[in-house]
C-alpha positions as CSV (number, residue, x, y, z in Angstrom):
1,E,2.0,0.7,-9.3
2,V,5.2,1.9,-7.5
3,G,4.8,3.8,-4.3
4,N,7.2,5.4,-1.8
5,H,7.7,3.6,1.5
6,S,10.5,5.7,3.0
7,W,14.3,5.3,2.8
8,D,14.9,3.1,5.8
9,H,11.5,2.2,7.2
10,S,11.7,4.7,10.1
11,Q,8.5,5.6,11.9
12,L,7.9,8.9,10.3
13,T,5.7,10.3,13.1
14,K,8.8,10.2,15.3
15,L,10.9,12.3,13.0
16,S,11.3,16.0,12.5
17,P,9.6,17.5,9.3
18,K,13.1,17.9,7.8
19,K,14.0,14.2,8.4
20,I,10.6,13.1,7.1
21,A,11.3,15.1,3.9
22,V,14.7,13.4,3.6
23,Q,13.2,9.9,4.0
24,V,10.6,10.6,1.3
25,N,12.7,12.7,-1.1
26,K,15.7,10.4,-1.1
27,T,13.4,7.5,-2.0
28,Q,11.6,9.6,-4.6
29,Q,14.8,10.5,-6.3
30,I,16.2,6.9,-6.5
31,I,12.9,5.7,-7.9
32,K,12.8,8.5,-10.5
33,D,16.5,7.9,-11.4
34,S,16.1,4.2,-11.9
35,S,12.7,4.1,-13.6
36,N,11.8,7.6,-14.8
37,Y,8.7,7.3,-12.7
38,E,7.8,9.5,-9.7
39,P,5.4,7.9,-7.2
40,T,2.4,9.8,-6.0
41,L,1.6,7.5,-3.1
42,L,3.3,7.1,0.2
43,R,2.7,4.0,2.3
44,P,4.2,5.2,5.7
45,P,6.0,2.4,7.6
46,Y,3.7,0.9,10.2
47,G,0.8,2.9,8.8
48,A,1.9,5.7,11.1
49,F,1.2,9.2,9.8
50,N,0.0,12.5,11.1
51,H,-0.4,16.1,10.0
52,K,3.4,16.6,10.2
53,V,4.0,13.6,7.9
54,I,1.3,14.8,5.4
55,A,2.8,18.3,5.4
56,S,6.3,17.0,4.7
57,C,5.4,14.7,1.8
58,N,4.9,17.1,-1.1
59,S,1.1,16.5,-1.5
60,M,1.6,12.7,-1.9
61,D,-1.5,10.6,-1.1
62,I,-1.2,8.3,1.9
63,A,-1.9,4.7,0.9
64,L,-3.0,2.4,3.7
65,W,-4.5,-1.1,3.8
66,D,-7.6,-2.9,5.0
67,I,-6.2,-6.4,5.3
68,D,-2.9,-7.2,7.0
69,P,-2.2,-11.0,7.1
70,E,1.0,-10.3,9.0
71,D,2.8,-12.4,6.3
72,W,6.2,-11.0,7.5
73,K,5.6,-12.5,10.9
74,I,3.7,-15.8,10.4
75,R,5.5,-17.0,7.2
76,N,3.0,-19.8,6.7
77,K,1.6,-19.8,3.1
78,E,-1.8,-21.4,4.0
79,E,-2.4,-19.2,7.0
80,I,-1.6,-16.1,5.0
81,I,-4.0,-17.2,2.3
82,H,-6.7,-17.9,4.9
83,K,-6.3,-14.5,6.6
84,V,-6.6,-12.7,3.3
85,M,-9.4,-14.7,1.8
86,S,-11.5,-14.6,5.0
87,K,-11.5,-10.7,4.8
88,A,-11.4,-10.1,1.1
89,D,-14.2,-7.9,-0.1
90,D,-14.9,-5.2,-2.7
91,G,-12.7,-2.2,-2.3
92,K,-10.3,-3.7,0.2
93,V,-6.5,-3.1,0.0
94,I,-4.3,-6.1,1.0
95,L,-0.9,-5.5,2.5
96,M,1.7,-8.0,1.7
97,H,5.5,-8.1,1.7
98,D,8.0,-9.5,-0.7
99,I,10.8,-10.5,1.6
100,Y,9.8,-14.1,2.2
101,Q,9.1,-16.9,-0.3
102,T,5.9,-17.9,1.7
103,S,4.5,-14.4,1.0
104,A,5.3,-14.6,-2.7
105,E,3.7,-18.1,-2.9
106,A,0.7,-17.0,-0.9
107,A,0.3,-13.9,-3.1
108,E,0.2,-16.1,-6.3
109,E,-2.5,-18.2,-4.8
110,I,-4.5,-15.2,-3.5
111,V,-4.5,-13.6,-6.9
112,R,-5.7,-16.9,-8.5
113,L,-8.5,-17.3,-5.9
114,L,-9.7,-13.7,-6.1
115,S,-9.7,-13.8,-9.9
116,E,-11.8,-17.0,-9.8
117,Q,-14.2,-15.2,-7.5
118,H,-14.4,-12.5,-10.2
119,Y,-12.6,-9.8,-8.2
120,Q,-10.9,-7.2,-10.4
121,L,-7.5,-6.5,-9.1
122,V,-6.5,-2.8,-9.5
123,T,-3.7,-0.5,-8.3
124,V,-4.3,1.7,-5.3
125,S,-4.7,4.8,-7.6
126,E,-7.2,3.0,-9.7
127,L,-9.2,2.0,-6.6
128,K,-9.2,5.6,-5.3
129,E,-10.6,6.7,-8.7
130,V,-13.3,4.1,-8.6
131,Q,-14.2,5.1,-5.0
132,K,-14.4,8.7,-6.0
133,Q,-16.7,7.8,-8.9
134,R,-18.9,5.7,-6.6
135,N,-19.1,8.5,-4.1
136,H,-20.0,11.0,-6.8
137,S,-22.7,8.7,-8.1
138,V,-24.2,8.2,-4.6
139,A,-24.1,12.0,-4.0
140,S,-25.8,12.6,-7.4
141,S,-28.7,10.2,-6.7
């Protein structure tokens, strides 16, 4: 699943509504132009968002994470794997980056390990739908 992460990784909560809209809309347009796909999710840089950000993002859903191994900082494959696997659980979203080889190598191993443990890997949108169905089932009981 492709999501929007802003144009230049600015902390959106520090921008005016107009500048937030530019960050998001410019990114939306280039994704749409290059893939014919329009993301419905925004992962705000640093996880920073507020009502101003939400109001400026054309009803996009905010996508956050539960597990942050800080792979961009530690750059150690084994440590990244350990941080993720020690916190992995049903319904958890894992944040990882694609800028370092160690992150890519760790991600491959994490996917293998989670699959071996019978986790089903899904997109953020699929997870939100499952959570909605689970909440509906609990409310109906």
